[in-house]
VOPAGU-2260 file (C-alpha; in pm, 1 decimal, decimal comma):
REM VOPAGU-2260
SITE   aa  ch    i         X         Y         Z
SITE  MET   A    0    2159,4    -819,2   -1728,0
SITE  GLN   A    1    1967,1   -1145,9   -1711,3
SITE  LYS   A    2    1859,2   -1061,8   -1358,5
SITE  LEU   A    3    1736,0    -722,1   -1471,6
SITE  ARG   A    4    1543,6    -874,6   -1761,4
SITE  ALA   A    5    1377,3   -1114,9   -1520,4
SITE  PHE   A    6    1262,4    -816,3   -1316,1
SITE  LEU   A    7    1132,3    -628,4   -1617,4
SITE  ARG   A    8     912,8    -918,9   -1716,3
SITE  ASN   A    9     713,6    -843,2   -1401,4
SITE  VAL   A   10     642,0    -486,8   -1512,1
SITE  ARG   A   11     328,6    -592,0   -1695,0
SITE  THR   A   12      84,0    -307,1   -1636,1
SITE  THR   A   13      78,3      60,7   -1729,7
SITE  GLU   A   14      76,0     169,7   -1366,0
SITE  MET   A   15     386,6     -37,6   -1293,1
SITE  ALA   A   16     564,2     130,1   -1584,7
SITE  GLU   A   17     445,2     480,7   -1491,7
SITE  ALA   A   18     622,4     444,9   -1159,1
SITE  PHE   A   19     955,6     496,0   -1336,5
SITE  TYR   A   20     857,3     862,1   -1388,7
SITE  SER   A   21     755,8     916,2   -1027,1
SITE  ARG   A   22     923,0    1077,3    -730,6
SITE  LEU   A   23     776,9     805,7    -511,6
SITE  VAL   A   24     589,8     485,0    -584,5
SITE  ILE   A   25     353,4     321,0    -339,1
SITE  ILE   A   26     346,6     -55,8    -390,5
SITE  VAL   A   27      18,1    -211,0    -281,3
SITE  GLU   A   28    -132,4    -556,1    -308,7
SITE  GLY   A   29    -454,0    -484,9    -493,0
SITE  ALA   A   30    -676,3    -247,5    -680,7
SITE  SER   A   31    -881,1    -146,3    -375,4
SITE  GLU   A   32    -583,8      39,5    -230,3
SITE  ARG   A   33    -501,5     187,5    -571,2
SITE  GLU   A   34    -854,5     329,6    -607,5
SITE  ALA   A   35    -909,0     456,9    -251,8
SITE  LEU   A   36    -567,7     573,3    -129,6
SITE  PRO   A   37    -522,0     877,2    -358,1
SITE  LEU   A   38    -863,6    1012,9    -260,8
SITE  LEU   A   39    -811,1     967,9     112,0
SITE  CYS   A   40    -460,5    1116,4     108,3
SITE  ALA   A   41    -570,0    1412,0    -105,9
SITE  ALA   A   42    -823,5    1501,1     163,0
SITE  LEU   A   43    -529,3    1532,5     401,5
SITE  GLY   A   44    -335,1    1762,7     171,9
SITE  LEU   A   45    -126,3    1511,8     -21,7
SITE  LYS   A   46    -222,0    1513,0    -389,5
SITE  PHE   A   47     -48,4    1229,7    -568,5
SITE  ASP   A   48     -37,1    1386,3    -916,3
SITE  SER   A   49      99,5    1715,6    -787,7
SITE  GLU   A   50     370,8    1546,5    -581,2
SITE  GLY   A   51     468,5    1287,2    -841,5
SITE  ILE   A   52     336,7     985,5    -650,2
SITE  SER   A   53     234,2     667,7    -831,5
SITE  VAL   A   54      43,3     371,1    -692,8
SITE  ALA   A   55     144,3      32,2    -833,1
SITE  ALA   A   56     -94,2    -252,4    -757,9
SITE  SER   A   57     114,3    -568,7    -764,8
SITE  GLY   A   58    -184,7    -791,4    -831,9
SITE  GLY   A   59     -72,1   -1024,5    -556,7
SITE  LYS   A   60     157,1   -1043,1    -259,5
SITE  THR   A   61     421,1   -1249,8    -442,4
SITE  VAL   A   62     513,3    -962,2    -675,8
SITE  ILE   A   63     565,4    -697,3    -406,8
SITE  ASP   A   64     927,5    -784,8    -332,4
SITE  THR   A   65    1014,3    -791,3    -703,7
SITE  LEU   A   66     867,5    -447,5    -765,9
SITE  LEU   A   67    1025,1    -305,7    -452,4
SITE  GLN   A   68    1376,3    -410,3    -555,0
SITE  LEU   A   69    1319,8    -306,8    -915,9
SITE  TYR   A   70    1219,0      48,6    -829,6
SITE  GLN   A   71    1492,2      77,8    -570,0
SITE  ALA   A   72    1748,0     -33,9    -827,8
SITE  HIS   A   73    1642,0     264,8   -1038,4
SITE  GLY   A   74    1672,0     509,3    -748,7
SITE  ILE   A   75    1298,4     561,0    -703,2
SITE  LYS   A   76    1168,5     619,1    -351,8
SITE  THR   A   77     925,6     349,1    -242,2
SITE  TYR   A   78     658,7     285,3      17,2
SITE  VAL   A   79     506,2     -61,5      62,7
SITE  ILE   A   80     156,5    -133,3     192,2
SITE  PHE   A   81      61,8    -497,1     241,7
SITE  ASP   A   82    -187,6    -710,9     434,5
SITE  ASN   A   83     -88,5    -926,4     728,5
SITE  ASP   A   84    -373,1   -1162,5     625,7
SITE  LYS   A   85    -499,1   -1213,5     978,1
SITE  GLY   A   86    -761,6   -1486,4     975,5
SITE  LYS   A   87    -605,1   -1681,9     691,2
SITE  THR   A   88    -414,1   -2007,7     722,8
SITE  THR   A   89     -41,8   -2028,2     783,9
SITE  ASP   A   90      12,5   -2148,9     427,8
SITE  GLU   A   91    -186,5   -1857,7     286,2
SITE  ARG   A   92      22,9   -1614,8     490,3
SITE  ALA   A   93     356,5   -1777,9     408,2
SITE  TYR   A   94     477,5   -1512,2     162,4
SITE  ASN   A   95     459,8   -1249,1     433,0
SITE  LYS   A   96     794,4   -1388,4     548,4
SITE  VAL   A   97     952,4   -1299,0     217,8
SITE  ILE   A   98     822,3    -944,1     230,8
SITE  CYS   A   99     938,3    -906,9     590,5
SITE  ARG   A  100    1282,8   -1030,6     487,2
SITE  VAL   A  101    1308,3    -773,6     206,5
SITE  LEU   A  102    1194,8    -499,0     444,3
SITE  GLU   A  103    1449,5    -624,0     697,7
SITE  ILE   A  104    1202,5    -674,6     979,5
SITE  SER   A  105    1143,7    -988,6    1184,3
SITE  GLU   A  106    1037,3   -1270,7     953,4
SITE  THR   A  107     692,6   -1396,8    1039,2
SITE  ASP   A  108     385,7   -1505,2     851,4
SITE  LEU   A  109     171,8   -1280,3    1072,9
SITE  PRO   A  110     347,9    -946,0    1117,4
SITE  ALA   A  111     187,8    -697,7    1357,0
SITE  PRO   A  112     -11,1    -411,1    1204,8
SITE  GLN   A  113     211,3    -102,6    1196,6
SITE  ILE   A  114     291,5     217,9    1010,4
SITE  SER   A  115     661,8     273,3     951,2
SITE  ASP   A  116     867,8     523,4     752,5
SITE  HIS   A  117     896,3     289,3     453,4
SITE  TYR   A  118     605,7      48,3     485,2
SITE  ALA   A  119     262,8     -10,6     636,3
SITE  ILE   A  120     121,7    -346,7     743,3
SITE  LEU   A  121    -257,0    -359,7     743,3
SITE  ASP   A  122    -458,5    -547,8    1003,4
SITE  GLY   A  123    -613,4    -823,9     794,1
SITE  ASN   A  124    -662,8    -649,1     461,3
SITE  TRP   A  125    -768,5    -309,0     326,4
SITE  GLU   A  126   -1138,5    -360,7     387,1
SITE  GLN   A  127   -1086,2    -496,0     738,8
SITE  GLN   A  128    -851,6    -210,9     830,3
SITE  VAL   A  129   -1097,4      52,1     709,2
SITE  GLN   A  130   -1381,0    -115,7     898,2
SITE  ALA   A  131   -1172,8    -136,2    1216,5
SITE  ASP   A  132   -1079,2     232,8    1199,5
SITE  LEU   A  133   -1440,4     335,9    1145,7
SITE  ALA   A  134   -1567,6     120,1    1431,5
SITE  SER   A  135   -1474,3     384,5    1690,1
SITE  ILE   A  136   -1681,1     642,6    1501,0
SITE  ASP   A  137   -1981,1     429,5    1414,4
SITE  PRO   A  138   -1972,5      46,9    1431,9
SITE  ASN   A  139   -2219,5      24,5    1143,2
SITE  LEU   A  140   -2076,9     296,7     918,5
SITE  TYR   A  141   -1852,6      79,2     703,0
SITE  LEU   A  142   -2110,2    -191,1     634,9
SITE  ASN   A  143   -2373,2      73,7     562,9
SITE  LEU   A  144   -2144,4     240,3     310,4
SITE  VAL   A  145   -2069,9     -93,5     143,3
SITE  VAL   A  146   -2441,4    -168,6     109,2
SITE  GLU   A  147   -2495,2     183,3     -25,2
SITE  ALA   A  148   -2210,4     141,0    -275,0
SITE  ARG   A  149   -2345,6    -185,6    -410,8
SITE  ALA   A  150   -2691,7     -36,9    -452,2
SITE  ALA   A  151   -2562,0     280,7    -619,5
SITE  LEU   A  152   -2324,6      94,6    -851,9
SITE  GLY   A  153   -2547,8    -201,6    -924,7
SITE  ILE   A  154   -2303,0    -450,1    -777,7
SITE  LYS   A  155   -2428,0    -788,7    -665,9
SITE  GLY   A  156   -2255,4    -997,7    -401,4
SITE  ASN   A  157   -1894,6    -952,4    -299,2
SITE  LYS   A  158   -1774,3    -835,8    -641,2
SITE  ASN   A  159   -1594,0    -529,6    -773,7
SITE  LYS   A  160   -1417,0    -453,9    -446,9
SITE  PRO   A  161   -1208,8    -173,1    -602,0
SITE  LEU   A  162   -1521,4      16,0    -707,6
SITE  VAL   A  163   -1671,6     -30,7    -364,0
SITE  ALA   A  164   -1346,7      83,3    -200,3
SITE  ARG   A  165   -1344,3     396,8    -414,0
SITE  TYR   A  166   -1709,3     471,5    -334,5
SITE  VAL   A  167   -1647,7     429,1      38,2
SITE  ALA   A  168   -1344,8     659,2      14,7
SITE  GLU   A  169   -1547,1     925,2    -168,6
SITE  GLN   A  170   -1818,2     911,7      96,7
SITE  LEU   A  171   -1567,9     938,0     380,8
SITE  VAL   A  172   -1406,7    1240,8     219,4
SITE  ALA   A  173   -1748,5    1400,2     164,5
SITE  ARG   A  174   -1828,6    1347,3     534,1
SITE  ASN   A  175   -1487,0    1476,3     648,7
SITE  VAL   A  176   -1409,7    1142,9     810,7
SITE  THR   A  177   -1039,9    1074,6     858,1
SITE  LEU   A  178    -914,6     719,1     902,4
SITE  PRO   A  179    -633,4     706,1    1161,9
SITE  PHE   A  180    -421,5     465,1     958,0
SITE  ILE   A  181    -453,5     684,0     648,9
SITE  LYS   A  182    -352,7     991,0     850,9
SITE  ASN   A  183     -39,1     809,0     969,2
SITE  ILE   A  184      47,0     679,2     623,2
SITE  THR   A  185      -0,3    1027,1     474,5
SITE  GLU   A  186     241,2    1168,9     729,3
SITE  LYS   A  187     501,4     904,9     642,3
SITE  LEU   A  188     462,7     972,8     270,1
SITE  LYS   A  189     511,6    1345,1     326,3
SITE  GLN   A  190     828,1    1261,7     518,8
SITE  ARG   A  191     954,7    1041,0     235,5
SITE  LEU   A  192     912,2    1334,3      -1,9
SITE  GLY   A  193    1073,8    1581,6     233,8
SITE  LEU   A  194     754,2    1779,5     276,2
SITE  ILE   A  195     776,4    1753,8     655,5
SITE  LYS   A  196    1057,9    1676,6     892,8
SITE  THR   A  197    1146,1    1309,0     912,9
SITE  GLN   A  198    1138,6    1134,2    1248,9
SITE  PRO   A  199    1378,3     843,3    1315,1
SITE  ASP   A  200    1223,2     506,1    1227,4
SITE  LYS   A  201    1273,0     260,9    1512,8
SITE  ASN   A  202    1134,8     -32,9    1314,2
SITE  SER   A  203    1407,8     -66,5    1053,7
SITE  ASP   A  204    1776,3      19,0    1012,6
SITE  PHE   A  205    1766,3     -40,0     638,1
SITE  ASP   A  206    1843,9     257,6     413,5
SITE  PHE   A  207    1573,3     236,5     148,4
SITE  ASP   A  208    1734,3     515,8     -52,8
SITE  GLU   A  209    2062,9     331,6     -81,7
SITE  ASP   A  210    2161,2     241,7    -435,9
SITE  ILE   A  211    2105,4    -123,6    -522,1
SITE  THR   A  212    2322,2    -289,1    -781,6
SITE  ASP   A  213    2242,8    -588,2   -1001,9
SITE  GLU   A  214    2444,6    -805,9    -763,0
SITE  ASP   A  215    2211,6    -713,1    -476,1
SITE  ILE   A  216    1904,0    -848,9    -653,7
SITE  PRO   A  217    1841,9   -1206,8    -535,5
SITE  PHE   A  218    1717,8   -1340,6    -870,0
């Protein structure tokens, strides 16, 4: 019981609590993903509200593993999206090892970008991944949209990233632009919900739908 109480102390936002009523919860690092992901996935036919999907922004990498194990302990399907923090120092990337351990993949502070059945690892961070995916369409498109967003929203400097991320997502949807990594994540989410046939995941042997008891929680 003490271990469970320690977990519950981390459920400190409404969105974290709402996940307990979801069919599937997507655990992300920050608010940019929370704002943009539902819009981009909806454009590909996956509407989060209709399918009972919640997005829980952990507010930092160090809470991801806690939320993951908490939701799993309550039998809620999960999907984790986190940054590999390419370009940061080894110390700044250190907690990636913990997340890799919980996901039962090779422990490293710089995991390779990948989309798996139960998790996605972004190349750098959300903004860098979006920019990289758009580069093949138009090398200047992402930066132009960011400048446009700041002007339209009255944002100065590198502030309010979630609002900018949402604006960029809205513009991409309006222009019928599909990001490859979002297309792949959407497919994996549909598989998690049984909306399409699931393909075997070669990246992990861990059964993320397996019941987790209080003894399994390493706290």
